[in-house]
C-alpha positions, 0 to 999 in steps of 0.5 A: 473501469480503470484502464492501466497505462505504462511508463518505463524509467531508465537506470533506476537506482535502488538504495542498495546501489543496484541499478535496474536498466529499465523499471516499468511502472503501471498506473491508472488515472481518473478525475479532472486534471488542472494545469498551471501555466507550465503544463504541470498538474496542480490538483493531483492525489495519489492512492497507494495500495496494500501488499497484494493490490495494484492500481485497481485497489483504489476501489477500496475507498470508492465511497469517499473518492469519486464524482460528487464524493467528499473527495470529489474527482471534479476537483481532484485528479487521482493517480494510482500506481502499482507499486514496485514489486507488485505484478503490473510494475517491475517485480521478480516475476514480471521482469523475468529476472526472478531471484536476480531482481534487486531486493528493494525497500519501502523507500525504493517503492516510494522513489519509483512512484515519485520518479513516475510522477515527476519525470513522466506525468508532469507533477511537481506537487500533490494535493495529497496522498492516501495510503491503505495498509502497506500503502500507509507505509508508503504514504508516511515514507513519502511525507518523510523523504519528500516533505514539501511535495504534498499538502496532506496525507491520509494513512489508513489502517497502518503503522510506522513500523513492522514489529511483533505480530506483523514481523512474525507473520511475514517471517512465517510466510517466508519460511513456508515459501523458502521451505517448499522443496520447489522453491530452490532458493528462488531459482525455480523455473516452475512456480512453487505452489504449496509454500505460497498457498500456505503463506496466503492462508496464514493471512486469513487469520488476521484480516478480520475481527474476532467477532467476524470469525465467531459469526462465520459458519465453518463452511464460510471459513473453509470457503474463505481459506480456499479463496486465499489458497487459490490466491497463493497458487496464482502468486509468484513466490519471489514476489511475496518473499521480496515484498515481505522482506521490504516490509520487515525492515520498514521502521520510520518511527524515529523520522515522523517529526520530519513530516510537514504535510497535514495528516489525518490518520484513520484506524479501525478499533478491531484491526488485528494487523495494526491495533489502535493502542499499539500502532495507530494512536502512537503513530498519531501522537508522534506526528505533530498536529496530526488528526486521528479518527477511529471507527468500528468495523466487524471486518477488522483490517479489511474494514478499510472498505467501510471508510465512508464512516469517516466521510464527515471527518475527511470532509472537515479535514479537507476544508480546514486545509483550504 
């Protein structure tokens, strides 16, 4: 089981110009650390989680990342940060600032993790970055802003922008929350329940493939909806709103040419969030020299947990970079 660690970054500056006197970052590490003569880690891989995840979400790719796996942790040292804005790291709820917590962007989230690695963990260069869903947003933004910092990136089930259905979904989720009478423009003292519950239940409609829903019994559907409702009840309203607003303004589609890292893009044919035709294939076509692999999963977007299907492709991709 991964054990989280914590570091504090002083006077972190957001793109907005706001400064947070103390930014706390949660992370976990595993694998074999290799050092150069100056004590810097030389074999680091960063895993970046999706919107509702944290450092432990690396388990989604456990079938390809671990001892003896295609991404062998005897050869790699894996760093899994909990992103800025997600509980564990500084967020509206964990900071105690609530509605006064600075609004942040995907770029701010990248900068927070970059600062953690370079200032606290003695990492000046990475072997690679893997990012799932929102983590893919982060991986792409990282490769654009710090193009010489890593050798490769593997964005999984993601896109270069938040548009159309995804933008609409984030808007509707935030409307549910902001229209909750207990939200009080984010100035609540007691956590709103109804808004976050309805917002999280909305997500259930898009996480899986049409075939998955069709093959599920009504009882199974109701059970899954209830699980999302409980997740909403346990979530902080401002955390959801702040993160949705960060993803809604995300668009790196015109900057993809800046990426120097070798790139393997992995998508799922049944993904309702990021369908190959509108998101994954155009993303690959916009990154010079990138490789693309698509696979089938009845789990749809959630099928990133079946990434073992891409094991051979990932292995070949890594060997080509040696």
